[in-house]
Structures are given as C-alpha cells and as structure tokens.
C-alpha positions in Angstrom: 61.9 105.6 78.6 62.8 102.1 77.6 61.9 99.8 74.6 59.6 97.9 77.1 57.7 101.1 77.6 57.8 101.9 73.6 56.8 98.2 72.8 53.8 98.4 75.2 52.4 101.7 74.3 52.5 100.5 70.1 51.6 96.9 70.9 55.3 95.5 69.8 57.8 93.4 71.3 60.6 95.1 72.5 63.1 92.9 71.2 61.6 93.6 67.8 62.3 97.2 68.4 65.9 96.8 69.6 66.7 94.7 66.5 65.4 97.4 64.4 66.9 100.2 65.9 70.1 98.0 66.3 70.4 96.8 62.8 68.7 99.7 60.7 68.2 102.9 62.6 71.5 103.1 64.6 73.6 102.6 61.7 75.4 100.2 63.7 75.5 97.4 60.9 77.2 99.9 58.4 80.0 100.4 60.9 80.5 97.0 61.5 80.9 96.2 57.7 83.2 99.4 57.0 85.4 98.7 60.1 84.7 102.1 61.6 83.2 100.2 64.9 86.3 99.3 66.7 88.6 101.3 64.5 90.5 102.8 67.2 91.2 99.6 69.5 94.8 100.1 71.2 97.2 97.2 70.4 99.5 96.2 73.2 103.3 95.0 73.6 102.0 91.7 74.6 99.4 91.3 72.0 96.4 92.3 74.1 93.9 94.6 72.8 92.2 97.5 74.7 88.6 97.7 73.1 87.4 101.5 72.0 84.1 100.6 70.5 83.4 104.3 69.9 85.6 107.3 69.1 84.0 110.2 67.8 85.8 113.5 67.8 82.7 115.4 66.0 80.4 114.2 68.8 82.2 116.7 71.3 80.4 119.8 72.2 80.4 122.6 74.9 78.9 120.6 77.5 80.1 117.2 78.1 79.4 114.2 80.6 82.5 111.5 81.9 81.5 108.5 83.7 82.0 104.9 84.0 79.7 102.1 83.4 80.0 98.3 83.8 79.0 96.2 80.5 79.6 92.3 80.8 81.6 92.6 83.6 83.9 95.3 82.3 84.3 98.7 83.2 84.1 101.1 80.5 84.6 105.0 80.4 81.9 107.1 78.8 82.5 110.4 77.5 79.3 112.0 75.7 77.6 115.3 74.4 75.1 116.4 77.1 73.3 118.4 74.6 73.3 116.0 71.7 73.2 113.0 73.8 75.8 111.2 71.6 78.8 109.4 72.4 82.5 110.8 71.7 84.2 108.0 73.4 83.5 104.7 74.9 86.6 102.7 76.2 87.2 99.7 78.1 89.8 101.2 80.3 89.9 103.7 83.7 93.5 104.3 83.1 94.7 108.1 82.6 97.3 107.2 80.1 95.2 105.2 77.9 92.5 107.8 78.1 94.9 110.7 77.3 96.3 108.6 74.5 92.9 107.9 72.7 91.8 111.9 73.1 94.5 112.9 71.1 92.5 111.9 68.4 90.2 114.9 69.1 92.4 117.5 68.0 91.3 121.2 68.8 87.6 120.1 69.2 88.3 119.2 72.8 88.8 122.7 73.0 85.1 123.4 72.6 84.2 122.2 76.1 83.2 124.7 78.7 81.3 122.8 81.0 82.4 118.9 81.8 80.3 116.8 84.3 82.0 114.0 86.0 82.4 111.8 89.1 84.7 112.3 91.4 87.2 109.8 90.5 90.9 111.1 91.1 91.9 109.8 87.5 88.9 111.3 86.0 89.3 114.8 87.4 93.1 115.0 86.0 91.9 113.7 82.9 89.2 116.3 82.7 92.0 119.3 83.5 94.8 117.6 80.9 92.2 117.1 78.2 89.5 119.8 78.9 91.5 122.9 80.2 89.2 125.3 79.4 86.1 123.7 80.7 84.7 124.4 84.3 84.6 121.3 86.1 81.7 120.0 88.3 80.9 116.7 90.2 78.1 114.5 89.1 75.0 114.9 91.6 74.7 111.1 92.1 78.2 111.0 93.4 77.5 114.3 95.3 74.5 112.7 97.5 76.2 109.5 97.9 79.2 111.0 100.0 76.6 113.5 101.4 74.7 109.9 103.0 78.1 108.7 104.2 78.7 111.8 106.3 75.9 110.7 109.3 77.6 107.4 108.9 81.0 109.1 109.7 79.6 110.6 112.6 77.8 107.4 114.0 81.0 105.4 113.8 82.6 108.0 115.8 80.5 108.3 118.3 80.5 104.0 118.6 84.1 104.1 119.1 84.1 106.8 121.6 81.1 104.5 123.5 83.1 101.6 122.9 86.0 103.2 124.5 84.4 103.8 127.7 83.8 100.1 128.1 86.6 98.7 130.6 89.6 96.4 129.7 89.8 93.1 130.7 92.8 94.0 133.2 90.3 96.8 134.6 88.0 94.4 134.7 89.8 92.2 136.8 90.6 94.9 139.3 87.1 96.1 139.3 85.3 92.8 140.2 84.2 94.2 143.6 82.2 97.1 141.9 80.3 94.9 139.3 77.2 95.4 141.3 77.7 99.1 141.4 78.4 99.4 138.1 76.0 97.3 136.5 73.2 99.5 135.4 75.6 101.7 134.0 77.3 99.3 132.0 74.0 98.3 130.8 73.4 102.0 129.7 76.5 101.9 127.7 75.7 98.6 126.1 72.4 100.1 125.1 73.7 103.4 123.5 76.3 101.2 121.8 73.7 99.1 120.2 71.6 101.9 119.2 74.5 103.3 117.3 74.8 100.0 115.5 71.4 99.6 114.5 70.7 102.8 112.9 72.5 103.1 110.0 69.7 102.3 107.7 67.7 104.6 109.6 70.2 107.7 108.9 69.9 106.9 104.8 66.2 107.6 104.9 64.3 110.7 104.9 62.6 111.6 107.8 59.2 111.9 106.0 59.7 108.3 105.0 60.2 107.1 108.4 57.6 104.7 109.6 56.1 105.6 113.1 58.3 103.3 115.1 61.3 104.6 113.1 60.3 108.0 114.0 60.3 107.1 117.7 63.8 105.5 117.7 65.2 108.3 116.1 63.7 110.9 118.6 65.3 108.6 121.2 68.9 108.1 119.5 69.1 111.9 118.6 68.3 112.6 122.3 71.5 110.8 123.3 73.6 111.9 120.4 72.6 115.6 119.5 75.9 115.6 117.3 74.4 112.7 115.0 71.0 114.6 115.0 72.9 118.0 113.7 74.5 115.8 110.9 71.1 114.6 110.0 69.6 117.7 110.0 72.3 119.0 107.7 72.0 116.6 105.1 67.9 116.3 105.0 68.5 120.4 104.1 71.1 119.7 101.6 68.7 116.8 100.3 66.0 119.5 100.1 67.9 122.1 98.1 68.6 119.3 95.6 65.1 119.3 94.8 63.4 120.4 91.3 62.4 123.7 92.7 65.8 125.0 93.1 67.2 123.9 89.9 69.1 126.9 88.3 69.6 128.3 91.9 72.9 129.0 93.2 74.1 127.3 96.5 76.1 130.3 97.7 72.8 131.8 99.7 72.4 128.0 101.1 76.2 127.3 102.0 76.4 130.4 104.2 74.3 129.8 107.4 75.7 126.3 107.4 79.3 126.9 106.8 80.6 125.4 110.1 78.3 122.0 110.0 80.0 121.5 106.1 83.4 122.0 107.7 82.5 119.5 110.2 81.1 117.1 107.9 83.8 117.7 105.2 81.4 118.5 102.6 82.4 121.9 101.9 85.2 120.9 99.5 82.6 118.3 97.7 80.0 121.0 97.2 82.6 123.6 95.7 83.6 120.9 93.4 80.1 120.2 92.2 79.2 123.6 91.9 82.4 125.2 90.8 82.5 127.4 93.8 
C-alpha cells in the first residue's frame, strides 16, 4: 500500500501524509539535527565521501534481506530485517570491501542471522558468507524467475545459430549457382525457420494461458519444428506454476526429481539449489 492509496481512503493529500511521516512520525528530523543521520559516512583519502545514510546494528535479526536499489541515479545496498521491516544498513556502494568495513560496526549482532535472502550478485554472495557465516543463504525469488525466463531464450538463440550455420557461405553459393533453382524451396524453408526463431522472443516470455489465439497458433507451429524449445518452455511453465501461492512453504525436492535432466539442460539446477538452500 502506498501513500496515494492511504490518502484516497482518508481523503488526504499524499504530499501531506509524506510530510507528516518524514518530519514527525519517522524521527528523521531528530536524527538529522543530532548528527545520527550520515554518522557513518566513509571518508576516502581523496577527500571524497561514501554516503551511508543508515547503519543500525540494533535492527539486525534472525532473518535478513540483502538487495540493491537505485535512488537518484545512484546505486545503494540495502540490508533489512525481514521480520521487523527495519533497515540495518543503507550505503551508496556495491563494493565488497566497503560493505565489509561498514558491517564491522555490527559487532556480534551479525551472528544472530540464521536466514539471509539475497540476489545472486557474486559480490553479495561473498559478503553474505563473510559477514553472516552462520546464516543459511537463499536467492531472491525475483532474480531466480528472471534467470529462469532467460533459459528458453538461450535455447532459442542456440537453435537460431544452428539454422544460420545451414545457410551456404558466399564461396559455396558461387559454386552452387547452377543449383539455385533446385534448392530454392529448401532455402525458403530455412529462412522461415530463422524468422520464426527471431520473432518468438516475447512469445516465450508470456504464460501459455495469456497467449492471444494467434499466438497460440504460432506457438504450436514453432514447437512442432523445434521440440527442444518446446521442452524448455514446458519446464519453465511448470516451475512458474510451482512458485504459485498454493505451494508456499512446500519443499522443491518433490518437484525437482522428475525434471532433474531438464533442469540440468537449462542450467537451472545450481540456481534452484542456491534459492532453496538444497
């Protein structure tokens, strides 16, 4: 729920609600006046400053979330408490050495972490293992689904490259001028297959239930020509179904076993292990 919705319900201007929260309810004004806000900014030898608006060791807990966010064209790292929704660290950096230096202020509170949810950035993964050695690390669902959706695209591009390799080179074409008429129909068929693979990118991103009727017809033709692409798409559809609300709290192992070879083909097995701590 955002401020616009709250304002609509109570008949108030969203700007007024934001002002009340920022200047009165949040305690922001007091932190600015007391010097607590940006207290932990990092000073560099070249006189530059790395902004650290929030560093609150007391906000750490057993379940934490680590993610990045862009604000005013600047990238920030956010470490927050999943249970209390409070931010433990907000720093304008994505560098490992900066993050490790800042979290030294946490002291022993970092040892409380038992579960840590993060995106799959190599920097963040190393940071999590360094600062929260006792926590079970899981990958963020949004990033898992994003990478899962890229899997059929990788298969599509691989098949397209194979079709392009079938086309004759200029050298071969010069030697085969006398056979152009004979191979005209075959060349047309190959070109059509390449065009189909080029134009199905957005089709593969949509759920089958959301296809328009003409898209369903096109998908049927496409999958008839390229069974491997169909297999990849079905695996992704089944995985997206598994991530539905009805399966919240269930283990992935029961789903994973029948599709082990398919997950290996799509290079998703390691990704899902990281997501679910398998």
